[in-house]
N, CA, C and O atoms as CSV, one atom per row, in Angstrom:
chain,resi,resn,atom,element,x,y,z
A,1,SER,N,N,10.623,-2.724,-13.034
A,1,SER,CA,C,11.257,-2.941,-11.495
A,1,SER,C,C,9.663,-3.400,-10.848
A,1,SER,O,O,8.524,-3.565,-11.286
A,2,ASN,N,N,10.498,-3.497,-9.334
A,2,ASN,CA,C,9.376,-3.582,-8.455
A,2,ASN,C,C,8.492,-4.954,-8.908
A,2,ASN,O,O,7.334,-5.176,-8.555
A,3,ARG,N,N,9.071,-5.559,-9.516
A,3,ARG,CA,C,8.452,-6.468,-10.119
A,3,ARG,C,C,9.406,-8.680,-10.368
A,3,ARG,O,O,10.580,-8.733,-10.735
A,4,PRO,N,N,8.921,-9.514,-10.197
A,4,PRO,CA,C,9.753,-10.426,-10.513
A,4,PRO,C,C,9.819,-10.543,-11.941
A,4,PRO,O,O,9.043,-9.944,-12.686
A,5,ASP,N,N,10.883,-11.430,-12.398
A,5,ASP,CA,C,11.333,-11.709,-13.823
A,5,ASP,C,C,9.956,-11.859,-14.578
A,5,ASP,O,O,9.459,-10.958,-15.253
A,6,SER,N,N,9.407,-13.092,-14.385
A,6,SER,CA,C,8.366,-13.864,-14.731
A,6,SER,C,C,7.358,-14.507,-13.992
A,6,SER,O,O,7.786,-14.670,-12.849
A,7,VAL,N,N,6.706,-14.759,-14.061
A,7,VAL,CA,C,5.433,-15.861,-13.215
A,7,VAL,C,C,5.000,-16.944,-14.712
A,7,VAL,O,O,4.800,-16.654,-15.891
A,8,ILE,N,N,4.991,-18.041,-14.082
A,8,ILE,CA,C,4.281,-19.389,-15.005
A,8,ILE,C,C,3.303,-19.812,-14.010
A,8,ILE,O,O,3.340,-19.622,-12.794
A,9,SER,N,N,2.313,-20.490,-14.797
A,9,SER,CA,C,1.260,-21.046,-14.225
A,9,SER,C,C,0.601,-22.554,-15.272
A,9,SER,O,O,0.534,-22.608,-16.500
A,10,TYR,N,N,0.251,-23.482,-14.398
A,10,TYR,CA,C,-0.033,-24.702,-15.132
A,10,TYR,C,C,-1.399,-24.881,-14.121
A,10,TYR,O,O,-1.209,-24.870,-12.904
A,11,ASP,N,N,-2.463,-25.009,-14.536
A,11,ASP,CA,C,-3.592,-25.752,-13.541
A,11,ASP,C,C,-3.816,-24.779,-12.273
A,11,ASP,O,O,-4.224,-23.617,-12.278
A,12,THR,N,N,-3.344,-25.768,-10.947
A,12,THR,CA,C,-3.750,-24.724,-9.586
A,12,THR,C,C,-2.161,-24.444,-9.376
A,12,THR,O,O,-2.033,-23.798,-8.336
A,13,ASN,N,N,-0.919,-24.698,-9.986
A,13,ASN,CA,C,0.482,-23.855,-9.417
A,13,ASN,C,C,0.797,-23.283,-10.343
A,13,ASN,O,O,0.387,-23.364,-11.500
A,14,GLY,N,N,1.961,-22.325,-9.647
A,14,GLY,CA,C,2.381,-21.189,-9.962
A,14,GLY,C,C,3.348,-20.716,-9.746
A,14,GLY,O,O,3.369,-20.573,-8.524
A,15,THR,N,N,4.535,-20.224,-10.300
A,15,THR,CA,C,6.081,-20.033,-9.937
A,15,THR,C,C,6.212,-18.703,-9.950
A,15,THR,O,O,5.780,-18.037,-10.890
A,16,ILE,N,N,6.959,-18.048,-8.675
A,16,ILE,CA,C,7.081,-16.511,-9.432
A,16,ILE,C,C,8.817,-17.026,-9.400
A,16,ILE,O,O,9.474,-17.720,-8.624
A,17,ILE,N,N,9.213,-16.065,-11.041
A,17,ILE,CA,C,10.644,-16.652,-11.328
A,17,ILE,C,C,11.723,-15.110,-11.657
A,17,ILE,O,O,11.736,-14.135,-12.408
A,18,ASP,N,N,12.504,-15.693,-10.566
A,18,ASP,CA,C,13.680,-14.221,-10.662
A,18,ASP,C,C,14.869,-14.847,-11.691
A,18,ASP,O,O,15.490,-15.886,-11.465
A,19,ASN,N,N,14.999,-14.188,-12.585
A,19,ASN,CA,C,16.367,-14.673,-13.585
A,19,ASN,C,C,17.593,-13.959,-12.676
A,19,ASN,O,O,17.293,-13.025,-11.932
A,20,LYS,N,N,19.153,-14.489,-12.773
A,20,LYS,CA,C,20.062,-14.470,-12.403
A,20,LYS,C,C,20.887,-14.433,-12.998
A,20,LYS,O,O,21.284,-15.557,-13.304
A,21,SER,N,N,21.933,-12.952,-13.728
A,21,SER,CA,C,22.995,-13.554,-14.459
A,21,SER,C,C,24.230,-12.992,-14.222
A,21,SER,O,O,24.483,-11.798,-14.387
A,22,TYR,N,N,24.936,-13.757,-13.872
A,22,TYR,CA,C,26.539,-13.875,-12.814
A,22,TYR,C,C,27.466,-14.803,-14.291
A,22,TYR,O,O,27.246,-15.895,-14.816
A,23,LYS,N,N,28.515,-13.738,-14.551
A,23,LYS,CA,C,29.442,-14.496,-15.179
A,23,LYS,C,C,29.953,-15.713,-14.505
A,23,LYS,O,O,29.816,-16.778,-15.108
A,24,ASP,N,N,30.666,-15.711,-13.049
A,24,ASP,CA,C,30.991,-16.220,-12.308
A,24,ASP,C,C,30.022,-17.288,-11.463
A,24,ASP,O,O,30.592,-18.000,-10.636
A,25,GLY,N,N,28.341,-17.452,-11.667
A,25,GLY,CA,C,28.127,-18.156,-11.031
A,25,GLY,C,C,27.279,-17.246,-10.221
A,25,GLY,O,O,27.383,-16.020,-10.228
A,26,PHE,N,N,26.252,-18.082,-9.373
A,26,PHE,CA,C,25.050,-17.569,-8.805
A,26,PHE,C,C,25.046,-18.078,-7.592
A,26,PHE,O,O,24.782,-19.244,-7.297
A,27,SER,N,N,25.344,-17.200,-6.870
A,27,SER,CA,C,25.081,-17.450,-4.864
A,27,SER,C,C,23.764,-17.103,-4.308
A,27,SER,O,O,23.623,-15.906,-4.560
A,28,ILE,N,N,23.009,-17.417,-3.853
A,28,ILE,CA,C,21.364,-16.264,-3.002
A,28,ILE,C,C,22.272,-15.671,-2.059
A,28,ILE,O,O,22.799,-16.192,-1.077
A,29,ASP,N,N,22.354,-14.747,-2.411
A,29,ASP,CA,C,22.595,-13.558,-0.829
A,29,ASP,C,C,21.650,-13.193,-0.379
A,29,ASP,O,O,20.577,-13.475,-0.912
A,30,LYS,N,N,21.714,-12.449,0.744
A,30,LYS,CA,C,20.871,-11.511,1.929
A,30,LYS,C,C,19.518,-11.384,0.342
A,30,LYS,O,O,18.473,-11.876,-0.083
A,31,THR,N,N,20.784,-10.142,-0.019
A,31,THR,CA,C,19.468,-8.938,-0.807
A,31,THR,C,C,18.880,-9.819,-2.096
A,31,THR,O,O,17.963,-9.306,-2.738
A,32,CYS,N,N,19.338,-11.023,-2.463
A,32,CYS,CA,C,18.537,-11.450,-3.742
A,32,CYS,C,C,17.075,-12.458,-2.817
A,32,CYS,O,O,15.956,-12.718,-3.260
A,33,ALA,N,N,17.656,-12.802,-1.514
A,33,ALA,CA,C,16.855,-13.688,-0.752
A,33,ALA,C,C,15.669,-12.625,-0.059
A,33,ALA,O,O,14.545,-12.980,0.297
A,34,ASP,N,N,16.077,-11.618,0.006
A,34,ASP,CA,C,15.018,-10.591,0.682
A,34,ASP,C,C,14.002,-10.119,-0.521
A,34,ASP,O,O,12.809,-9.900,-0.306
A,35,GLU,N,N,14.647,-9.981,-1.878
A,35,GLU,CA,C,13.995,-9.694,-2.906
A,35,GLU,C,C,12.824,-10.867,-3.181
A,35,GLU,O,O,11.598,-10.760,-3.155
A,36,MET,N,N,13.649,-11.984,-3.443
A,36,MET,CA,C,11.812,-12.909,-3.455
A,36,MET,C,C,11.213,-12.937,-2.059
A,36,MET,O,O,10.044,-13.317,-1.991
A,37,GLY,N,N,11.802,-12.612,-0.993
A,37,GLY,CA,C,10.663,-12.686,0.149
A,37,GLY,C,C,9.441,-11.561,-0.365
A,37,GLY,O,O,8.269,-11.852,-0.605
A,38,ARG,N,N,9.788,-10.815,-0.415
A,38,ARG,CA,C,8.963,-9.785,-0.653
A,38,ARG,C,C,8.267,-9.910,-1.830
A,38,ARG,O,O,7.110,-9.617,-1.531
A,39,TYR,N,N,8.328,-10.262,-3.362
A,39,TYR,CA,C,7.633,-11.339,-4.259
A,39,TYR,C,C,6.579,-11.956,-3.450
A,39,TYR,O,O,5.460,-11.450,-3.379
A,40,ILE,N,N,6.961,-13.237,-2.722
A,40,ILE,CA,C,6.146,-13.967,-2.185
A,40,ILE,C,C,4.818,-13.265,-1.088
A,40,ILE,O,O,3.657,-13.609,-0.863
A,41,ASN,N,N,5.629,-12.217,-0.627
A,41,ASN,CA,C,4.353,-11.388,0.484
A,41,ASN,C,C,3.421,-10.616,-0.694
A,41,ASN,O,O,2.192,-10.588,-0.631
A,42,GLU,N,N,3.838,-10.287,-1.271
A,42,GLU,CA,C,3.438,-9.204,-2.171
A,42,GLU,C,C,2.165,-10.054,-2.605
A,42,GLU,O,O,1.054,-9.749,-2.170
A,43,ASN,N,N,2.342,-11.098,-3.449
A,43,ASN,CA,C,1.699,-12.236,-3.674
A,43,ASN,C,C,0.512,-13.059,-2.962
A,43,ASN,O,O,-0.574,-13.437,-3.402
A,44,GLN,N,N,1.257,-13.226,-1.413
A,44,GLN,CA,C,0.260,-13.703,-0.872
A,44,GLN,C,C,-0.965,-12.507,0.010
A,44,GLN,O,O,-1.977,-12.989,0.520
A,45,GLN,N,N,-0.744,-11.254,0.070
A,45,GLN,CA,C,-1.148,-10.448,0.653
A,45,GLN,C,C,-2.105,-9.720,-0.539
A,45,GLN,O,O,-3.260,-9.336,-0.355
A,46,ARG,N,N,-1.381,-9.627,-1.747
A,46,ARG,CA,C,-2.660,-9.126,-2.676
A,46,ARG,C,C,-3.125,-7.729,-2.690
A,46,ARG,O,O,-4.027,-7.446,-3.477
A,47,LEU,N,N,-2.706,-6.954,-2.039
A,47,LEU,CA,C,-2.744,-5.909,-1.613
A,47,LEU,C,C,-3.106,-4.440,-2.654
A,47,LEU,O,O,-2.167,-3.765,-3.075
A,48,PRO,N,N,-4.382,-4.121,-2.943
A,48,PRO,CA,C,-4.650,-3.263,-4.475
A,48,PRO,C,C,-3.463,-2.231,-4.220
A,48,PRO,O,O,-3.206,-1.721,-3.130
A,49,GLY,N,N,-2.901,-2.050,-5.213
A,49,GLY,CA,C,-1.469,-1.036,-5.556
A,49,GLY,C,C,-0.589,-0.813,-4.544
A,49,GLY,O,O,-0.257,0.282,-4.089
A,50,ILE,N,N,-0.134,-2.156,-4.128
A,50,ILE,CA,C,1.153,-2.802,-3.590
A,50,ILE,C,C,1.161,-3.632,-4.021
A,50,ILE,O,O,0.202,-4.393,-3.896
A,51,PRO,N,N,2.363,-3.988,-4.851
A,51,PRO,CA,C,3.107,-2.744,-5.551
A,51,PRO,C,C,2.379,-1.937,-6.606
A,51,PRO,O,O,1.462,-2.570,-7.130
A,52,SER,N,N,2.551,-0.703,-7.052
A,52,SER,CA,C,1.698,-0.114,-8.051
A,52,SER,C,C,1.321,-1.278,-9.231
A,52,SER,O,O,0.177,-1.597,-9.555
A,53,ASN,N,N,2.322,-1.714,-9.673
A,53,ASN,CA,C,1.892,-2.411,-10.908
A,53,ASN,C,C,1.255,-3.902,-10.659
A,53,ASN,O,O,1.163,-4.728,-11.567
A,54,GLU,N,N,0.822,-4.144,-9.292
A,54,GLU,CA,C,-0.003,-5.552,-9.470
A,54,GLU,C,C,0.643,-6.632,-10.327
A,54,GLU,O,O,0.044,-7.137,-11.276
A,55,TRP,N,N,1.550,-6.883,-10.066
A,55,TRP,CA,C,2.032,-8.005,-11.070
A,55,TRP,C,C,1.487,-9.243,-10.416
A,55,TRP,O,O,1.759,-10.273,-11.032
A,56,TRP,N,N,1.153,-9.314,-9.897
A,56,TRP,CA,C,0.431,-11.014,-9.067
A,56,TRP,C,C,-0.862,-11.250,-9.678
A,56,TRP,O,O,-1.277,-12.399,-9.522
A,57,LYS,N,N,-1.689,-10.375,-10.405
A,57,LYS,CA,C,-2.839,-10.404,-11.062
A,57,LYS,C,C,-2.360,-11.400,-12.646
A,57,LYS,O,O,-3.107,-11.977,-13.436
A,58,SER,N,N,-0.886,-11.279,-12.647
A,58,SER,CA,C,-0.511,-12.186,-13.769
A,58,SER,C,C,-0.879,-13.609,-13.627
A,58,SER,O,O,-0.733,-14.420,-14.541
A,59,PHE,N,N,-1.394,-13.920,-12.379
A,59,PHE,CA,C,-2.163,-15.896,-11.855
A,59,PHE,C,C,-3.136,-15.875,-12.760
A,59,PHE,O,O,-3.829,-14.858,-12.768
A,60,ASP,N,N,-3.316,-16.488,-13.318
A,60,ASP,CA,C,-4.507,-17.379,-13.560
A,60,ASP,C,C,-5.548,-17.344,-11.803
A,60,ASP,O,O,-5.123,-17.687,-10.700
A,61,ASP,N,N,-6.860,-16.841,-12.133
A,61,ASP,CA,C,-7.225,-17.231,-10.914
A,61,ASP,C,C,-7.310,-18.287,-9.853
A,61,ASP,O,O,-7.312,-18.266,-8.622
A,62,LYS,N,N,-7.388,-19.314,-10.863
A,62,LYS,CA,C,-7.432,-20.910,-10.060
A,62,LYS,C,C,-6.147,-21.098,-9.373
A,62,LYS,O,O,-6.209,-22.191,-8.808
A,63,VAL,N,N,-5.060,-20.563,-9.168
A,63,VAL,CA,C,-3.780,-20.835,-8.709
A,63,VAL,C,C,-3.851,-20.685,-7.398
A,63,VAL,O,O,-4.172,-19.600,-6.912
A,64,THR,N,N,-3.576,-21.696,-6.691
A,64,THR,CA,C,-3.532,-21.648,-5.170
A,64,THR,C,C,-2.209,-21.982,-4.859
A,64,THR,O,O,-1.700,-21.360,-3.926
A,65,ASN,N,N,-1.626,-22.723,-5.363
A,65,ASN,CA,C,0.040,-23.621,-4.818
A,65,ASN,C,C,0.756,-22.949,-5.625
A,65,ASN,O,O,0.920,-23.179,-6.824
A,66,PHE,N,N,1.346,-21.824,-4.793
A,66,PHE,CA,C,2.899,-21.055,-5.524
A,66,PHE,C,C,3.985,-21.589,-4.836
A,66,PHE,O,O,4.053,-22.270,-3.813
A,67,THR,N,N,5.032,-21.032,-5.792
A,67,THR,CA,C,6.338,-21.688,-5.307
A,67,THR,C,C,7.255,-20.908,-5.989
A,67,THR,O,O,6.705,-20.297,-6.906
A,68,TYR,N,N,8.548,-20.673,-5.888
A,68,TYR,CA,C,9.097,-19.606,-6.612
A,68,TYR,C,C,11.044,-20.493,-7.363
A,68,TYR,O,O,11.673,-21.497,-7.029
A,69,LEU,N,N,11.245,-19.558,-8.266
A,69,LEU,CA,C,12.677,-20.375,-8.567
A,69,LEU,C,C,13.190,-19.526,-9.028
A,69,LEU,O,O,12.638,-18.571,-9.574
A,70,PHE,N,N,14.578,-19.741,-8.876
A,70,PHE,CA,C,15.472,-18.432,-9.049
A,70,PHE,C,C,16.294,-19.766,-10.633
A,70,PHE,O,O,16.363,-20.991,-10.729
A,71,ILE,N,N,16.565,-19.047,-11.192
A,71,ILE,CA,C,17.349,-19.456,-12.761
A,71,ILE,C,C,18.416,-18.713,-13.351
A,71,ILE,O,O,18.102,-17.567,-13.672
A,72,THR,N,N,19.413,-19.006,-13.545
A,72,THR,CA,C,20.729,-18.691,-13.392
A,72,THR,C,C,21.977,-19.310,-14.552
A,72,THR,O,O,21.729,-20.419,-15.026
A,73,SER,N,N,22.835,-18.856,-14.847
A,73,SER,CA,C,23.750,-19.846,-15.934
A,73,SER,C,C,24.505,-20.844,-14.858
A,73,SER,O,O,24.703,-21.990,-15.263
A,74,PHE,N,N,24.871,-20.569,-13.747
A,74,PHE,CA,C,25.069,-21.693,-12.846
A,74,PHE,C,C,25.182,-21.558,-11.367
A,74,PHE,O,O,25.508,-20.404,-11.085
A,75,LEU,N,N,25.063,-22.159,-10.540
A,75,LEU,CA,C,24.805,-22.286,-8.688
A,75,LEU,C,C,25.856,-22.534,-8.348
A,75,LEU,O,O,26.510,-23.560,-8.537
A,76,LYS,N,N,26.169,-21.399,-7.694
A,76,LYS,CA,C,28.039,-21.710,-6.871
A,76,LYS,C,C,26.943,-21.489,-5.240
A,76,LYS,O,O,25.787,-21.085,-5.106
A,77,GLY,N,N,28.199,-22.075,-4.015
A,77,GLY,CA,C,27.898,-21.687,-2.835
A,77,GLY,C,C,26.507,-22.444,-1.925
A,77,GLY,O,O,25.837,-23.376,-2.369
A,78,ASN,N,N,26.323,-21.852,-0.731
A,78,ASN,CA,C,25.623,-22.860,0.143
A,78,ASN,C,C,23.812,-21.884,-0.404
A,78,ASN,O,O,23.133,-21.087,0.244
A,79,PHE,N,N,23.668,-22.295,-1.414
A,79,PHE,CA,C,22.223,-21.694,-2.364
A,79,PHE,C,C,21.003,-22.677,-1.276
A,79,PHE,O,O,20.137,-21.927,-0.824
A,80,LYS,N,N,20.899,-23.647,-0.986
A,80,LYS,CA,C,20.315,-24.564,-0.541
A,80,LYS,C,C,19.778,-24.230,0.826
A,80,LYS,O,O,18.666,-24.634,1.168
A,81,LYS,N,N,20.805,-23.250,1.889
A,81,LYS,CA,C,20.296,-22.973,3.162
A,81,LYS,C,C,19.414,-21.879,2.947
A,81,LYS,O,O,18.370,-21.712,3.578
A,82,GLN,N,N,19.979,-20.903,1.768
A,82,GLN,CA,C,18.861,-19.543,1.767
A,82,GLN,C,C,17.774,-19.877,1.122
A,82,GLN,O,O,16.792,-19.136,1.175
A,83,LEU,N,N,17.748,-21.420,0.174
A,83,LEU,CA,C,16.347,-21.352,-0.201
A,83,LEU,C,C,15.652,-21.899,0.857
A,83,LEU,O,O,14.545,-21.397,1.056
A,84,GLU,N,N,16.069,-22.978,1.744
A,84,GLU,CA,C,14.972,-23.146,3.207
A,84,GLU,C,C,15.058,-22.052,4.034
A,84,GLU,O,O,14.469,-22.141,5.111
A,85,TYR,N,N,15.810,-20.777,3.715
A,85,TYR,CA,C,15.505,-19.500,4.619
A,85,TYR,C,C,14.271,-19.148,4.388
A,85,TYR,O,O,13.288,-19.197,5.128
A,86,ILE,N,N,14.416,-18.695,3.031
A,86,ILE,CA,C,12.769,-18.101,2.390
A,86,ILE,C,C,11.862,-19.242,2.534
A,86,ILE,O,O,10.754,-18.769,2.788
A,87,SER,N,N,11.818,-20.243,2.502
A,87,SER,CA,C,10.947,-21.096,2.529
A,87,SER,C,C,10.303,-21.145,3.751
A,87,SER,O,O,9.078,-21.024,3.790
A,88,THR,N,N,11.128,-21.349,5.021
A,88,THR,CA,C,10.715,-21.027,6.521
A,88,THR,C,C,9.980,-19.720,6.654
A,88,THR,O,O,9.004,-19.526,7.379
A,89,THR,N,N,10.563,-18.855,5.873
A,89,THR,CA,C,10.254,-17.384,6.249
A,89,THR,C,C,8.604,-17.139,5.711
A,89,THR,O,O,7.749,-16.289,5.961
A,90,HIS,N,N,8.641,-17.943,5.142
A,90,HIS,CA,C,7.173,-17.530,4.024
A,90,HIS,C,C,6.453,-18.534,3.807
A,90,HIS,O,O,6.365,-19.097,2.716
A,91,ASN,N,N,5.750,-18.920,5.041
A,91,ASN,CA,C,4.964,-19.889,5.114
A,91,ASN,C,C,4.969,-20.981,4.584
A,91,ASN,O,O,3.930,-21.534,4.221
A,92,SER,N,N,5.989,-21.421,4.464
A,92,SER,CA,C,6.647,-23.056,3.507
A,92,SER,C,C,6.374,-23.062,2.410
A,92,SER,O,O,6.053,-24.118,1.867
A,93,ILE,N,N,6.416,-21.837,1.706
A,93,ILE,CA,C,6.356,-22.214,0.365
A,93,ILE,C,C,7.730,-22.768,-0.298
A,93,ILE,O,O,8.800,-22.371,0.165
A,94,ASN,N,N,7.711,-23.432,-1.083
A,94,ASN,CA,C,8.729,-24.207,-1.374
A,94,ASN,C,C,9.172,-23.294,-2.920
A,94,ASN,O,O,8.424,-22.847,-3.789
A,95,GLY,N,N,10.176,-23.269,-2.849
A,95,GLY,CA,C,11.461,-23.277,-4.347
A,95,GLY,C,C,12.608,-23.637,-4.479
A,95,GLY,O,O,13.119,-24.363,-3.627
A,96,ALA,N,N,13.207,-23.273,-5.437
A,96,ALA,CA,C,14.245,-24.152,-5.812
A,96,ALA,C,C,14.928,-23.247,-6.853
A,96,ALA,O,O,14.367,-22.253,-7.314
A,97,ALA,N,N,16.093,-23.616,-7.179
A,97,ALA,CA,C,16.940,-22.887,-8.161
A,97,ALA,C,C,17.605,-23.893,-9.257
A,97,ALA,O,O,18.121,-25.010,-9.215
A,98,ILE,N,N,17.359,-23.026,-10.154
A,98,ILE,CA,C,18.200,-24.309,-11.767
A,98,ILE,C,C,19.146,-23.409,-12.626
A,98,ILE,O,O,19.235,-22.181,-12.627
A,99,GLY,N,N,19.856,-24.377,-13.387
A,99,GLY,CA,C,20.390,-23.740,-14.307
A,99,GLY,C,C,19.965,-24.048,-15.529
A,99,GLY,O,O,19.444,-25.115,-15.851
A,100,VAL,N,N,20.287,-22.662,-16.570
A,100,VAL,CA,C,19.687,-22.981,-17.811
A,100,VAL,C,C,19.647,-24.355,-18.639
A,100,VAL,O,O,18.798,-24.837,-19.388
A,101,ASP,N,N,20.834,-24.765,-18.229
A,101,ASP,CA,C,20.974,-26.366,-19.017
A,101,ASP,C,C,19.972,-27.296,-18.318
A,101,ASP,O,O,19.412,-28.106,-19.056
A,102,ASN,N,N,19.629,-27.313,-16.909
A,102,ASN,CA,C,18.795,-27.988,-16.800
A,102,ASN,C,C,17.559,-27.362,-17.120
A,102,ASN,O,O,16.804,-28.166,-17.667
A,103,LEU,N,N,17.165,-26.451,-17.010
A,103,LEU,CA,C,15.811,-25.707,-17.840
A,103,LEU,C,C,15.517,-26.318,-18.765
A,103,LEU,O,O,14.594,-27.132,-18.800
A,104,LEU,N,N,16.395,-25.974,-19.847
A,104,LEU,CA,C,16.389,-26.837,-20.912
A,104,LEU,C,C,15.970,-28.293,-21.278
A,104,LEU,O,O,15.244,-28.584,-22.229
A,105,TYR,N,N,16.637,-29.342,-20.213
A,105,TYR,CA,C,16.667,-30.687,-20.286
A,105,TYR,C,C,14.545,-30.385,-20.115
A,105,TYR,O,O,13.733,-30.458,-21.038
A,106,PHE,N,N,14.236,-30.039,-18.511
A,106,PHE,CA,C,13.202,-29.893,-18.058
A,106,PHE,C,C,12.148,-29.647,-19.363
A,106,PHE,O,O,11.204,-30.412,-19.561
A,107,ALA,N,N,12.426,-28.509,-20.203
A,107,ALA,CA,C,11.062,-27.866,-21.025
A,107,ALA,C,C,11.485,-29.400,-22.267
A,107,ALA,O,O,10.583,-29.600,-23.080
A,108,GLU,N,N,12.286,-30.023,-22.343
A,108,GLU,CA,C,12.749,-30.799,-23.418
A,108,GLU,C,C,11.695,-32.241,-23.224
A,108,GLU,O,O,11.238,-32.957,-24.115
A,109,TYR,N,N,11.561,-32.321,-22.104
A,109,TYR,CA,C,11.198,-33.914,-21.310
A,109,TYR,C,C,9.413,-33.497,-21.175
A,109,TYR,O,O,8.555,-34.300,-21.544
A,110,VAL,N,N,9.087,-32.200,-20.623
A,110,VAL,CA,C,7.982,-31.941,-20.841
A,110,VAL,C,C,7.307,-31.823,-22.063
A,110,VAL,O,O,6.080,-31.772,-22.138
A,111,LYS,N,N,8.196,-31.769,-23.189
A,111,LYS,CA,C,7.151,-31.345,-24.457
A,111,LYS,C,C,7.070,-33.390,-24.834
A,111,LYS,O,O,6.061,-34.020,-25.151
A,112,GLN,N,N,8.354,-33.885,-24.659
A,112,GLN,CA,C,8.234,-35.188,-24.932
A,112,GLN,C,C,7.260,-36.369,-24.184
A,112,GLN,O,O,6.894,-37.540,-24.281
A,113,GLY,N,N,7.152,-35.347,-23.501
A,113,GLY,CA,C,5.907,-36.140,-22.126
A,113,GLY,C,C,6.518,-36.892,-21.435
A,113,GLY,O,O,5.929,-37.779,-20.818
A,114,LYS,N,N,8.157,-36.689,-21.348
A,114,LYS,CA,C,8.925,-37.772,-20.473
A,114,LYS,C,C,8.559,-37.735,-18.939
A,114,LYS,O,O,8.542,-38.649,-18.114
A,115,LEU,N,N,8.218,-36.134,-18.792
A,115,LEU,CA,C,8.074,-35.385,-17.451
A,115,LEU,C,C,6.293,-34.779,-17.619
A,115,LEU,O,O,5.732,-34.288,-18.598
A,116,SER,N,N,5.882,-35.011,-16.512
A,116,SER,CA,C,4.227,-33.953,-16.687
A,116,SER,C,C,4.422,-33.230,-16.091
A,116,SER,O,O,5.450,-33.220,-15.414
A,117,TYR,N,N,3.453,-32.201,-16.056
A,117,TYR,CA,C,4.115,-30.920,-15.075
A,117,TYR,C,C,3.509,-30.830,-13.894
A,117,TYR,O,O,3.627,-29.747,-13.321
A,118,GLY,N,N,2.899,-31.657,-13.377
A,118,GLY,CA,C,2.748,-32.383,-11.614
A,118,GLY,C,C,4.542,-32.888,-11.614
A,118,GLY,O,O,5.446,-32.160,-11.205
A,119,ASP,N,N,4.648,-33.694,-11.937
A,119,ASP,CA,C,6.111,-34.008,-11.728
A,119,ASP,C,C,7.043,-32.926,-11.816
A,119,ASP,O,O,7.995,-33.171,-11.076
A,120,PHE,N,N,7.168,-31.849,-12.399
A,120,PHE,CA,C,7.683,-30.534,-12.580
A,120,PHE,C,C,7.776,-29.895,-11.356
A,120,PHE,O,O,8.748,-29.715,-10.622
A,121,TYR,N,N,6.166,-29.462,-11.211
A,121,TYR,CA,C,5.989,-28.640,-9.781
A,121,TYR,C,C,6.748,-29.299,-8.524
A,121,TYR,O,O,7.434,-28.746,-7.663
A,122,ALA,N,N,6.410,-30.654,-8.687
A,122,ALA,CA,C,6.878,-31.643,-7.704
A,122,ALA,C,C,8.589,-31.452,-6.971
A,122,ALA,O,O,9.082,-31.414,-5.844
A,123,LYS,N,N,8.995,-31.381,-8.219
A,123,LYS,CA,C,10.514,-30.991,-7.793
A,123,LYS,C,C,11.003,-29.608,-7.109
A,123,LYS,O,O,12.196,-29.372,-6.923
A,124,PHE,N,N,9.841,-28.610,-6.710
A,124,PHE,CA,C,10.372,-27.481,-5.864
A,124,PHE,C,C,10.448,-28.506,-4.824
A,124,PHE,O,O,9.679,-29.463,-4.912
A,125,GLN,N,N,11.503,-28.411,-3.578
A,125,GLN,CA,C,12.266,-28.870,-2.727
A,125,GLN,C,C,13.048,-28.122,-1.866
A,125,GLN,O,O,13.684,-28.624,-0.939
A,126,ASN,N,N,13.030,-26.971,-2.126
A,126,ASN,CA,C,14.469,-26.106,-1.464
A,126,ASN,C,C,15.746,-26.587,-1.818
A,126,ASN,O,O,16.558,-26.881,-0.941
A,127,ASP,N,N,16.045,-26.716,-3.228
A,127,ASP,CA,C,16.987,-27.376,-4.020
A,127,ASP,C,C,17.159,-27.034,-5.017
A,127,ASP,O,O,16.306,-26.305,-5.523
A,128,GLU,N,N,18.313,-27.390,-5.751
A,128,GLU,CA,C,18.802,-27.668,-6.979
A,128,GLU,C,C,17.789,-28.254,-7.615
A,128,GLU,O,O,17.396,-29.253,-7.013
A,129,MET,N,N,17.131,-27.983,-8.745
A,129,MET,CA,C,16.572,-28.621,-9.392
A,129,MET,C,C,17.307,-29.480,-10.580
A,129,MET,O,O,18.017,-28.735,-11.255
A,130,ASP,N,N,17.329,-30.710,-10.976
A,130,ASP,CA,C,17.927,-31.200,-12.002
A,130,ASP,C,C,17.075,-32.399,-12.594
A,130,ASP,O,O,15.971,-32.493,-12.056
A,131,ILE,N,N,17.322,-33.281,-13.522
A,131,ILE,CA,C,16.926,-34.306,-14.248
A,131,ILE,C,C,17.405,-35.879,-13.351
A,131,ILE,O,O,17.137,-36.976,-13.842
C-alpha cells in the first residue's frame, strides 16, 4: 500500500504505473486521479520517509522525464478529461491509459524493433495509448 503498482524506466524516461482491474471497464474517477496525483507529488518532492517505503527510489538516478500510466482490461467513460486534469494539476506531467491488449501489442512491437522506446514514451499525450 501507499505505492504505485510498478515503475518502469528507460534511459531518462520513467513511468509511474497503476493497474486497475474492473470487470465492467475502468473509468478514472476522482479517487483514482487523486491517488495518481499523490504518487506524482511524492516522486517530485522525494522527501525522506514520505512515504515510509520511499518507492520513488526505484527509479534509476538518470531518469528526469516522468510520465504516468493506468493499465486496465478496457477503458470507458471520459478518461481523457481526467488524464488532462491530472497533467494540468501536477506540473504538466504527461500520462496515458492503456488496455492490456494494446499493451501487449506495444511490447511485441518494441521487441520486434517496429517501435523504439522513444516512440513509446512519445505516446504519453494524456489520452488512450494505442498502436
